[in-house]
N, C-alpha and C positions, 0 to 999 in steps of 0.2 A: 249816039256819040259815046265813044269809049274814053273815059277819063281816069279809069282805075280808082274811082271814088265810091265809097259806100254811102248811098243816099237813103236807103230804107232797108230795115231788117224786119222779117216777119217770121211767124211760126204757124205750123199746122199741128194741132194737138190730137189727142186720141179720138175726140169727137169730130175731128175734121174742121174745127173752127179756125178760120183764118184771122190772125191777129197781127196788127202792126205793132212793132216794139216802139215804145216811147222813150226808152233808155236801154242801152246795151252797155254793160260794164264788162270790160276785159280785165282779167286778173292774171298775175304771173304765178309761178309755181309755189310762191310763198303766200299767196292769197292777197298780195298788195295790188291795189288798183293800178293798172298800167294805162288804161285809157277809158274814156266814156264816149259813147256815140249817141247823138240825138238826131232824129230824122230831119231831113230837109222837107218840111211839111208843104213847101211850095213846089216840090218836084212832082212832075206828072205821075210817076210811079206810085207815090204816096196816096194820091187821090184815087188812082185806079185800084189799088189794093182795098181801099175803103169801099169802093163800089162793088167789088167782088165779094167782100164780106157781107154787105147789105143784101146783095142778090142771093147769096147762099142762105142767109137767114130767112129771106122771103120764100125760098123753096120750102123750107120746113114749116113755115106759117101757112103754106099753101096759097100764097098771094100771087105767085108766078108759076109757070109750068116747069116741070122737071126737065133738066137738060137731056138731050138725046144720049142714050146709052147709060143714063143714071137711073137708079131705082130708089124710090122713097118708101120706106117702111114706117108705118105709124103703129104705135101700141098704146092701149089704154090700160092703165094700172088701176085695179080696184082696191 
């Protein structure tokens, strides 16, 4: 359903970690807060992003198989 409403914002960082934003602050050109966004935690996308993040971490903990086409590199630092 397209309602043109922001329900969840997320980010993927340098390490590829998927994070759901718990607060998104929009500022104007003077640095004044123009709007705040808080996620709709009851929206299905919010929980799906949480599941994706959990699965992603479980790959690195070697609790689940690596996805097809993905390579997992492990390094031990002495």
